[in-house]
mmCIF file of the N, C-alpha and C atoms, coordinates in Angstrom:
data_MODEL
# 
_entry.id   MODEL 
# 
loop_
_atom_site.group_PDB 
_atom_site.id 
_atom_site.type_symbol 
_atom_site.label_atom_id 
_atom_site.label_alt_id 
_atom_site.label_comp_id 
_atom_site.label_asym_id 
_atom_site.label_entity_id 
_atom_site.label_seq_id 
_atom_site.pdbx_PDB_ins_code 
_atom_site.Cartn_x 
_atom_site.Cartn_y 
_atom_site.Cartn_z 
_atom_site.occupancy 
_atom_site.B_iso_or_equiv 
_atom_site.pdbx_formal_charge 
_atom_site.auth_seq_id 
_atom_site.auth_comp_id 
_atom_site.auth_asym_id 
_atom_site.auth_atom_id 
_atom_site.pdbx_PDB_model_num 
ATOM 1   N N  . MET A 1 1  ? 83.130 147.350 131.739 1.00 0.00 ? 1  MET A N  1 
ATOM 2   C CA . MET A 1 1  ? 81.228 147.262 131.194 1.00 0.00 ? 1  MET A CA 1 
ATOM 3   C C  . MET A 1 1  ? 81.337 149.022 131.014 1.00 0.00 ? 1  MET A C  1 
ATOM 4   N N  . LYS A 1 2  ? 80.603 148.786 129.501 1.00 0.00 ? 2  LYS A N  1 
ATOM 5   C CA . LYS A 1 2  ? 80.640 149.791 128.968 1.00 0.00 ? 2  LYS A CA 1 
ATOM 6   C C  . LYS A 1 2  ? 78.649 150.151 129.513 1.00 0.00 ? 2  LYS A C  1 
ATOM 7   N N  . ARG A 1 3  ? 78.541 151.944 129.920 1.00 0.00 ? 3  ARG A N  1 
ATOM 8   C CA . ARG A 1 3  ? 77.694 152.603 130.658 1.00 0.00 ? 3  ARG A CA 1 
ATOM 9   C C  . ARG A 1 3  ? 76.150 152.380 129.352 1.00 0.00 ? 3  ARG A C  1 
ATOM 10  N N  . ASP A 1 4  ? 77.056 152.237 128.347 1.00 0.00 ? 4  ASP A N  1 
ATOM 11  C CA . ASP A 1 4  ? 75.457 151.672 127.272 1.00 0.00 ? 4  ASP A CA 1 
ATOM 12  C C  . ASP A 1 4  ? 74.730 150.064 127.869 1.00 0.00 ? 4  ASP A C  1 
ATOM 13  N N  . LEU A 1 5  ? 75.454 149.660 128.136 1.00 0.00 ? 5  LEU A N  1 
ATOM 14  C CA . LEU A 1 5  ? 74.710 148.618 128.426 1.00 0.00 ? 5  LEU A CA 1 
ATOM 15  C C  . LEU A 1 5  ? 74.245 148.720 129.427 1.00 0.00 ? 5  LEU A C  1 
ATOM 16  N N  . MET A 1 6  ? 73.837 149.772 130.018 1.00 0.00 ? 6  MET A N  1 
ATOM 17  C CA . MET A 1 6  ? 72.145 150.173 130.939 1.00 0.00 ? 6  MET A CA 1 
ATOM 18  C C  . MET A 1 6  ? 71.038 150.042 130.359 1.00 0.00 ? 6  MET A C  1 
ATOM 19  N N  . ASP A 1 7  ? 70.791 151.147 129.121 1.00 0.00 ? 7  ASP A N  1 
ATOM 20  C CA . ASP A 1 7  ? 69.915 150.693 128.932 1.00 0.00 ? 7  ASP A CA 1 
ATOM 21  C C  . ASP A 1 7  ? 68.889 148.952 128.668 1.00 0.00 ? 7  ASP A C  1 
ATOM 22  N N  . ILE A 1 8  ? 69.636 148.194 128.293 1.00 0.00 ? 8  ILE A N  1 
ATOM 23  C CA . ILE A 1 8  ? 69.534 147.417 127.959 1.00 0.00 ? 8  ILE A CA 1 
ATOM 24  C C  . ILE A 1 8  ? 69.590 146.100 129.003 1.00 0.00 ? 8  ILE A C  1 
ATOM 25  N N  . ILE A 1 9  ? 70.008 145.980 129.915 1.00 0.00 ? 9  ILE A N  1 
ATOM 26  C CA . ILE A 1 9  ? 69.931 145.372 130.562 1.00 0.00 ? 9  ILE A CA 1 
ATOM 27  C C  . ILE A 1 9  ? 68.655 145.154 131.813 1.00 0.00 ? 9  ILE A C  1 
ATOM 28  N N  . CYS A 1 10 ? 68.510 144.456 132.620 1.00 0.00 ? 10 CYS A N  1 
ATOM 29  C CA . CYS A 1 10 ? 67.233 144.364 133.692 1.00 0.00 ? 10 CYS A CA 1 
ATOM 30  C C  . CYS A 1 10 ? 67.982 143.275 134.790 1.00 0.00 ? 10 CYS A C  1 
ATOM 31  N N  . CYS A 1 11 ? 66.897 143.203 135.954 1.00 0.00 ? 11 CYS A N  1 
ATOM 32  C CA . CYS A 1 11 ? 67.091 142.525 136.803 1.00 0.00 ? 11 CYS A CA 1 
ATOM 33  C C  . CYS A 1 11 ? 66.768 141.474 136.290 1.00 0.00 ? 11 CYS A C  1 
ATOM 34  N N  . PRO A 1 12 ? 67.223 140.206 136.268 1.00 0.00 ? 12 PRO A N  1 
ATOM 35  C CA . PRO A 1 12 ? 67.498 138.731 136.428 1.00 0.00 ? 12 PRO A CA 1 
ATOM 36  C C  . PRO A 1 12 ? 66.028 137.925 137.233 1.00 0.00 ? 12 PRO A C  1 
ATOM 37  N N  . LEU A 1 13 ? 65.738 138.601 137.849 1.00 0.00 ? 13 LEU A N  1 
ATOM 38  C CA . LEU A 1 13 ? 64.465 137.997 139.127 1.00 0.00 ? 13 LEU A CA 1 
ATOM 39  C C  . LEU A 1 13 ? 63.732 138.369 138.740 1.00 0.00 ? 13 LEU A C  1 
ATOM 40  N N  . ASP A 1 14 ? 63.226 139.688 138.417 1.00 0.00 ? 14 ASP A N  1 
ATOM 41  C CA . ASP A 1 14 ? 62.124 140.676 137.895 1.00 0.00 ? 14 ASP A CA 1 
ATOM 42  C C  . ASP A 1 14 ? 61.760 141.350 137.478 1.00 0.00 ? 14 ASP A C  1 
ATOM 43  N N  . LYS A 1 15 ? 62.913 141.464 136.413 1.00 0.00 ? 15 LYS A N  1 
ATOM 44  C CA . LYS A 1 15 ? 62.831 142.268 134.978 1.00 0.00 ? 15 LYS A CA 1 
ATOM 45  C C  . LYS A 1 15 ? 63.202 144.054 135.000 1.00 0.00 ? 15 LYS A C  1 
ATOM 46  N N  . HIS A 1 16 ? 63.465 144.418 136.751 1.00 0.00 ? 16 HIS A N  1 
ATOM 47  C CA . HIS A 1 16 ? 63.032 145.854 136.752 1.00 0.00 ? 16 HIS A CA 1 
ATOM 48  C C  . HIS A 1 16 ? 64.147 146.141 136.419 1.00 0.00 ? 16 HIS A C  1 
ATOM 49  N N  . ASP A 1 17 ? 64.315 148.559 136.328 1.00 0.00 ? 17 ASP A N  1 
ATOM 50  C CA . ASP A 1 17 ? 65.658 148.709 136.316 1.00 0.00 ? 17 ASP A CA 1 
ATOM 51  C C  . ASP A 1 17 ? 66.641 148.108 136.682 1.00 0.00 ? 17 ASP A C  1 
ATOM 52  N N  . LEU A 1 18 ? 67.722 148.310 136.719 1.00 0.00 ? 18 LEU A N  1 
ATOM 53  C CA . LEU A 1 18 ? 69.146 148.640 137.371 1.00 0.00 ? 18 LEU A CA 1 
ATOM 54  C C  . LEU A 1 18 ? 70.049 149.716 137.555 1.00 0.00 ? 18 LEU A C  1 
ATOM 55  N N  . ASP A 1 19 ? 70.571 149.832 138.971 1.00 0.00 ? 19 ASP A N  1 
ATOM 56  C CA . ASP A 1 19 ? 71.478 151.831 139.651 1.00 0.00 ? 19 ASP A CA 1 
ATOM 57  C C  . ASP A 1 19 ? 72.519 150.573 139.625 1.00 0.00 ? 19 ASP A C  1 
ATOM 58  N N  . LEU A 1 20 ? 73.559 151.433 138.954 1.00 0.00 ? 20 LEU A N  1 
ATOM 59  C CA . LEU A 1 20 ? 74.589 151.306 138.880 1.00 0.00 ? 20 LEU A CA 1 
ATOM 60  C C  . LEU A 1 20 ? 75.136 152.052 140.162 1.00 0.00 ? 20 LEU A C  1 
ATOM 61  N N  . ASP A 1 21 ? 76.286 151.579 140.643 1.00 0.00 ? 21 ASP A N  1 
ATOM 62  C CA . ASP A 1 21 ? 77.557 152.336 141.119 1.00 0.00 ? 21 ASP A CA 1 
ATOM 63  C C  . ASP A 1 21 ? 78.846 151.823 141.368 1.00 0.00 ? 21 ASP A C  1 
ATOM 64  N N  . VAL A 1 22 ? 79.370 152.929 140.845 1.00 0.00 ? 22 VAL A N  1 
ATOM 65  C CA . VAL A 1 22 ? 81.416 153.212 139.733 1.00 0.00 ? 22 VAL A CA 1 
ATOM 66  C C  . VAL A 1 22 ? 82.024 152.944 141.417 1.00 0.00 ? 22 VAL A C  1 
ATOM 67  N N  . GLU A 1 23 ? 83.103 151.689 141.438 1.00 0.00 ? 23 GLU A N  1 
ATOM 68  C CA . GLU A 1 23 ? 83.872 151.605 142.227 1.00 0.00 ? 23 GLU A CA 1 
ATOM 69  C C  . GLU A 1 23 ? 84.421 152.001 140.966 1.00 0.00 ? 23 GLU A C  1 
ATOM 70  N N  . SER A 1 24 ? 85.149 151.439 140.332 1.00 0.00 ? 24 SER A N  1 
ATOM 71  C CA . SER A 1 24 ? 86.096 152.697 139.762 1.00 0.00 ? 24 SER A CA 1 
ATOM 72  C C  . SER A 1 24 ? 85.459 151.955 137.708 1.00 0.00 ? 24 SER A C  1 
ATOM 73  N N  . GLU A 1 25 ? 86.699 152.635 137.148 1.00 0.00 ? 25 GLU A N  1 
ATOM 74  C CA . GLU A 1 25 ? 86.138 153.491 135.918 1.00 0.00 ? 25 GLU A CA 1 
ATOM 75  C C  . GLU A 1 25 ? 88.040 153.610 135.247 1.00 0.00 ? 25 GLU A C  1 
ATOM 76  N N  . GLU A 1 26 ? 87.828 152.818 134.249 1.00 0.00 ? 26 GLU A N  1 
ATOM 77  C CA . GLU A 1 26 ? 88.994 152.872 133.039 1.00 0.00 ? 26 GLU A CA 1 
ATOM 78  C C  . GLU A 1 26 ? 88.684 153.345 131.599 1.00 0.00 ? 26 GLU A C  1 
ATOM 79  N N  . ASP A 1 27 ? 89.033 154.852 130.670 1.00 0.00 ? 27 ASP A N  1 
ATOM 80  C CA . ASP A 1 27 ? 88.873 154.254 129.197 1.00 0.00 ? 27 ASP A CA 1 
ATOM 81  C C  . ASP A 1 27 ? 87.308 154.427 129.202 1.00 0.00 ? 27 ASP A C  1 
ATOM 82  N N  . ASP A 1 28 ? 86.665 155.120 130.261 1.00 0.00 ? 28 ASP A N  1 
ATOM 83  C CA . ASP A 1 28 ? 84.836 155.115 130.026 1.00 0.00 ? 28 ASP A CA 1 
ATOM 84  C C  . ASP A 1 28 ? 84.940 153.327 130.270 1.00 0.00 ? 28 ASP A C  1 
ATOM 85  N N  . GLU A 1 29 ? 84.803 153.056 130.454 1.00 0.00 ? 29 GLU A N  1 
ATOM 86  C CA . GLU A 1 29 ? 84.333 151.850 130.852 1.00 0.00 ? 29 GLU A CA 1 
ATOM 87  C C  . GLU A 1 29 ? 84.064 151.333 132.550 1.00 0.00 ? 29 GLU A C  1 
ATOM 88  N N  . VAL A 1 30 ? 83.057 151.015 133.121 1.00 0.00 ? 30 VAL A N  1 
ATOM 89  C CA . VAL A 1 30 ? 83.265 150.243 134.689 1.00 0.00 ? 30 VAL A CA 1 
ATOM 90  C C  . VAL A 1 30 ? 83.953 149.406 134.000 1.00 0.00 ? 30 VAL A C  1 
ATOM 91  N N  . VAL A 1 31 ? 84.880 149.346 135.509 1.00 0.00 ? 31 VAL A N  1 
ATOM 92  C CA . VAL A 1 31 ? 85.812 147.852 135.944 1.00 0.00 ? 31 VAL A CA 1 
ATOM 93  C C  . VAL A 1 31 ? 85.447 146.944 137.106 1.00 0.00 ? 31 VAL A C  1 
ATOM 94  N N  . ALA A 1 32 ? 84.736 148.451 138.332 1.00 0.00 ? 32 ALA A N  1 
ATOM 95  C CA . ALA A 1 32 ? 84.529 147.125 139.146 1.00 0.00 ? 32 ALA A CA 1 
ATOM 96  C C  . ALA A 1 32 ? 82.976 148.310 139.575 1.00 0.00 ? 32 ALA A C  1 
ATOM 97  N N  . GLY A 1 33 ? 82.416 147.142 140.137 1.00 0.00 ? 33 GLY A N  1 
ATOM 98  C CA . GLY A 1 33 ? 80.824 148.359 141.546 1.00 0.00 ? 33 GLY A CA 1 
ATOM 99  C C  . GLY A 1 33 ? 80.037 147.242 141.022 1.00 0.00 ? 33 GLY A C  1 
ATOM 100 N N  . THR A 1 34 ? 78.979 148.439 141.377 1.00 0.00 ? 34 THR A N  1 
ATOM 101 C CA . THR A 1 34 ? 77.119 147.320 141.720 1.00 0.00 ? 34 THR A CA 1 
ATOM 102 C C  . THR A 1 34 ? 76.273 147.675 140.842 1.00 0.00 ? 34 THR A C  1 
ATOM 103 N N  . LEU A 1 35 ? 75.364 146.590 140.397 1.00 0.00 ? 35 LEU A N  1 
ATOM 104 C CA . LEU A 1 35 ? 74.577 146.761 140.191 1.00 0.00 ? 35 LEU A CA 1 
ATOM 105 C C  . LEU A 1 35 ? 73.433 146.460 140.832 1.00 0.00 ? 35 LEU A C  1 
ATOM 106 N N  . THR A 1 36 ? 72.149 147.336 140.523 1.00 0.00 ? 36 THR A N  1 
ATOM 107 C CA . THR A 1 36 ? 71.172 147.027 142.562 1.00 0.00 ? 36 THR A CA 1 
ATOM 108 C C  . THR A 1 36 ? 69.774 147.472 141.557 1.00 0.00 ? 36 THR A C  1 
ATOM 109 N N  . CYS A 1 37 ? 68.807 146.417 142.102 1.00 0.00 ? 37 CYS A N  1 
ATOM 110 C CA . CYS A 1 37 ? 67.716 146.578 141.287 1.00 0.00 ? 37 CYS A CA 1 
ATOM 111 C C  . CYS A 1 37 ? 66.784 147.479 141.984 1.00 0.00 ? 37 CYS A C  1 
ATOM 112 N N  . THR A 1 38 ? 66.137 148.231 141.211 1.00 0.00 ? 38 THR A N  1 
ATOM 113 C CA . THR A 1 38 ? 65.692 149.015 141.337 1.00 0.00 ? 38 THR A CA 1 
ATOM 114 C C  . THR A 1 38 ? 64.400 149.067 142.129 1.00 0.00 ? 38 THR A C  1 
ATOM 115 N N  . ASP A 1 39 ? 63.872 147.151 141.884 1.00 0.00 ? 39 ASP A N  1 
ATOM 116 C CA . ASP A 1 39 ? 62.858 146.804 143.221 1.00 0.00 ? 39 ASP A CA 1 
ATOM 117 C C  . ASP A 1 39 ? 62.803 146.234 143.599 1.00 0.00 ? 39 ASP A C  1 
ATOM 118 N N  . CYS A 1 40 ? 63.551 144.843 143.413 1.00 0.00 ? 40 CYS A N  1 
ATOM 119 C CA . CYS A 1 40 ? 63.975 144.290 144.662 1.00 0.00 ? 40 CYS A CA 1 
ATOM 120 C C  . CYS A 1 40 ? 64.986 144.393 145.496 1.00 0.00 ? 40 CYS A C  1 
ATOM 121 N N  . GLY A 1 41 ? 65.802 144.872 145.145 1.00 0.00 ? 41 GLY A N  1 
ATOM 122 C CA . GLY A 1 41 ? 67.220 145.252 146.068 1.00 0.00 ? 41 GLY A CA 1 
ATOM 123 C C  . GLY A 1 41 ? 68.241 144.524 145.768 1.00 0.00 ? 41 GLY A C  1 
ATOM 124 N N  . GLU A 1 42 ? 68.341 143.693 144.833 1.00 0.00 ? 42 GLU A N  1 
ATOM 125 C CA . GLU A 1 42 ? 69.368 141.884 144.856 1.00 0.00 ? 42 GLU A CA 1 
ATOM 126 C C  . GLU A 1 42 ? 70.187 143.746 144.030 1.00 0.00 ? 42 GLU A C  1 
ATOM 127 N N  . THR A 1 43 ? 71.660 143.111 144.959 1.00 0.00 ? 43 THR A N  1 
ATOM 128 C CA . THR A 1 43 ? 72.533 143.222 143.850 1.00 0.00 ? 43 THR A CA 1 
ATOM 129 C C  . THR A 1 43 ? 73.599 142.701 143.418 1.00 0.00 ? 43 THR A C  1 
ATOM 130 N N  . TYR A 1 44 ? 74.110 142.870 141.462 1.00 0.00 ? 44 TYR A N  1 
ATOM 131 C CA . TYR A 1 44 ? 74.879 141.527 141.484 1.00 0.00 ? 44 TYR A CA 1 
ATOM 132 C C  . TYR A 1 44 ? 76.710 142.533 141.061 1.00 0.00 ? 44 TYR A C  1 
ATOM 133 N N  . PRO A 1 45 ? 77.359 142.012 141.030 1.00 0.00 ? 45 PRO A N  1 
ATOM 134 C CA . PRO A 1 45 ? 79.035 142.961 141.499 1.00 0.00 ? 45 PRO A CA 1 
ATOM 135 C C  . PRO A 1 45 ? 79.120 142.782 139.847 1.00 0.00 ? 45 PRO A C  1 
ATOM 136 N N  . ILE A 1 46 ? 79.849 144.155 139.449 1.00 0.00 ? 46 ILE A N  1 
ATOM 137 C CA . ILE A 1 46 ? 80.722 144.365 138.193 1.00 0.00 ? 46 ILE A CA 1 
ATOM 138 C C  . ILE A 1 46 ? 81.969 143.880 138.313 1.00 0.00 ? 46 ILE A C  1 
ATOM 139 N N  . GLU A 1 47 ? 82.949 143.488 138.000 1.00 0.00 ? 47 GLU A N  1 
ATOM 140 C CA . GLU A 1 47 ? 84.567 142.361 138.023 1.00 0.00 ? 47 GLU A CA 1 
ATOM 141 C C  . GLU A 1 47 ? 84.959 142.036 137.048 1.00 0.00 ? 47 GLU A C  1 
ATOM 142 N N  . ASP A 1 48 ? 86.209 143.170 137.241 1.00 0.00 ? 48 ASP A N  1 
ATOM 143 C CA . ASP A 1 48 ? 87.521 143.030 136.001 1.00 0.00 ? 48 ASP A CA 1 
ATOM 144 C C  . ASP A 1 48 ? 86.048 143.579 134.365 1.00 0.00 ? 48 ASP A C  1 
ATOM 145 N N  . GLY A 1 49 ? 85.028 144.332 134.942 1.00 0.00 ? 49 GLY A N  1 
ATOM 146 C CA . GLY A 1 49 ? 84.362 144.563 133.776 1.00 0.00 ? 49 GLY A CA 1 
ATOM 147 C C  . GLY A 1 49 ? 83.294 144.325 133.600 1.00 0.00 ? 49 GLY A C  1 
ATOM 148 N N  . ILE A 1 50 ? 82.808 142.891 134.266 1.00 0.00 ? 50 ILE A N  1 
ATOM 149 C CA . ILE A 1 50 ? 82.166 142.081 133.673 1.00 0.00 ? 50 ILE A CA 1 
ATOM 150 C C  . ILE A 1 50 ? 81.139 141.885 134.479 1.00 0.00 ? 50 ILE A C  1 
ATOM 151 N N  . PRO A 1 51 ? 80.105 142.462 134.282 1.00 0.00 ? 51 PRO A N  1 
ATOM 152 C CA . PRO A 1 51 ? 78.946 142.242 135.466 1.00 0.00 ? 51 PRO A CA 1 
ATOM 153 C C  . PRO A 1 51 ? 78.348 141.300 135.242 1.00 0.00 ? 51 PRO A C  1 
ATOM 154 N N  . ASN A 1 52 ? 77.687 140.326 136.572 1.00 0.00 ? 52 ASN A N  1 
ATOM 155 C CA . ASN A 1 52 ? 77.894 139.240 136.982 1.00 0.00 ? 52 ASN A CA 1 
ATOM 156 C C  . ASN A 1 52 ? 75.842 139.199 137.296 1.00 0.00 ? 52 ASN A C  1 
ATOM 157 N N  . LEU A 1 53 ? 75.221 138.454 136.193 1.00 0.00 ? 53 LEU A N  1 
ATOM 158 C CA . LEU A 1 53 ? 73.859 138.936 136.519 1.00 0.00 ? 53 LEU A CA 1 
ATOM 159 C C  . LEU A 1 53 ? 73.473 137.509 137.224 1.00 0.00 ? 53 LEU A C  1 
ATOM 160 N N  . LEU A 1 54 ? 73.928 136.321 137.525 1.00 0.00 ? 54 LEU A N  1 
ATOM 161 C CA . LEU A 1 54 ? 73.109 135.258 137.972 1.00 0.00 ? 54 LEU A CA 1 
ATOM 162 C C  . LEU A 1 54 ? 72.574 135.619 139.229 1.00 0.00 ? 54 LEU A C  1 
ATOM 163 N N  . PRO A 1 55 ? 71.475 134.662 139.113 1.00 0.00 ? 55 PRO A N  1 
ATOM 164 C CA . PRO A 1 55 ? 70.744 134.923 140.067 1.00 0.00 ? 55 PRO A CA 1 
ATOM 165 C C  . PRO A 1 55 ? 71.368 134.426 141.485 1.00 0.00 ? 55 PRO A C  1 
ATOM 166 N N  . PRO A 1 56 ? 71.407 134.462 142.479 1.00 0.00 ? 56 PRO A N  1 
ATOM 167 C CA . PRO A 1 56 ? 72.157 134.891 144.139 1.00 0.00 ? 56 PRO A CA 1 
ATOM 168 C C  . PRO A 1 56 ? 72.386 133.282 144.567 1.00 0.00 ? 56 PRO A C  1 
ATOM 169 N N  . ASP A 1 57 ? 71.421 132.257 143.657 1.00 0.00 ? 57 ASP A N  1 
ATOM 170 C CA . ASP A 1 57 ? 71.517 131.206 144.455 1.00 0.00 ? 57 ASP A CA 1 
ATOM 171 C C  . ASP A 1 57 ? 72.320 130.165 143.337 1.00 0.00 ? 57 ASP A C  1 
ATOM 172 N N  . MET A 1 58 ? 72.783 130.987 142.383 1.00 0.00 ? 58 MET A N  1 
ATOM 173 C CA . MET A 1 58 ? 73.491 130.200 141.202 1.00 0.00 ? 58 MET A CA 1 
ATOM 174 C C  . MET A 1 58 ? 74.746 130.844 141.300 1.00 0.00 ? 58 MET A C  1 
ATOM 175 N N  . ARG A 1 59 ? 75.797 132.245 141.921 1.00 0.00 ? 59 ARG A N  1 
ATOM 176 C CA . ARG A 1 59 ? 76.381 132.633 141.888 1.00 0.00 ? 59 ARG A CA 1 
ATOM 177 C C  . ARG A 1 59 ? 77.854 131.655 143.199 1.00 0.00 ? 59 ARG A C  1 
ATOM 178 N N  . GLU A 1 60 ? 79.165 131.726 142.643 1.00 0.00 ? 60 GLU A N  1 
ATOM 179 C CA . GLU A 1 60 ? 79.896 131.164 143.653 1.00 0.00 ? 60 GLU A CA 1 
ATOM 180 C C  . GLU A 1 60 ? 80.572 132.713 143.755 1.00 0.00 ? 60 GLU A C  1 
ATOM 181 N N  . GLU A 1 61 ? 80.987 132.559 145.226 1.00 0.00 ? 61 GLU A N  1 
ATOM 182 C CA . GLU A 1 61 ? 81.308 133.552 145.910 1.00 0.00 ? 61 GLU A CA 1 
ATOM 183 C C  . GLU A 1 61 ? 82.511 133.487 145.750 1.00 0.00 ? 61 GLU A C  1 
ATOM 184 N N  . THR A 1 62 ? 83.062 134.421 145.709 1.00 0.00 ? 62 THR A N  1 
ATOM 185 C CA . THR A 1 62 ? 83.983 135.290 145.426 1.00 0.00 ? 62 THR A CA 1 
ATOM 186 C C  . THR A 1 62 ? 85.412 134.983 147.373 1.00 0.00 ? 62 THR A C  1 
ATOM 187 N N  . PRO A 1 63 ? 86.249 134.718 146.821 1.00 0.00 ? 63 PRO A N  1 
ATOM 188 C CA . PRO A 1 63 ? 86.865 134.885 148.653 1.00 0.00 ? 63 PRO A CA 1 
ATOM 189 C C  . PRO A 1 63 ? 87.025 136.702 148.778 1.00 0.00 ? 63 PRO A C  1 
ATOM 190 N N  . ALA A 1 64 ? 87.653 136.645 149.855 1.00 0.00 ? 64 ALA A N  1 
ATOM 191 C CA . ALA A 1 64 ? 87.959 138.204 149.817 1.00 0.00 ? 64 ALA A CA 1 
ATOM 192 C C  . ALA A 1 64 ? 89.179 138.411 150.601 1.00 0.00 ? 64 ALA A C  1 
# 
């Protein structure tokens, strides 16, 4: 995920801003991390460079 995407994405539940927590980065792209809503606190995973912005009840949990 490019960091520039932070300028246009928002929490799908309440449309507030998201905070980015980077776990790993390659070539100026976030590969793994978490997006957290600044208002409701819901978290959205970033896996393989793809942010999963589905509401929590629609996400498929990945086995640990």
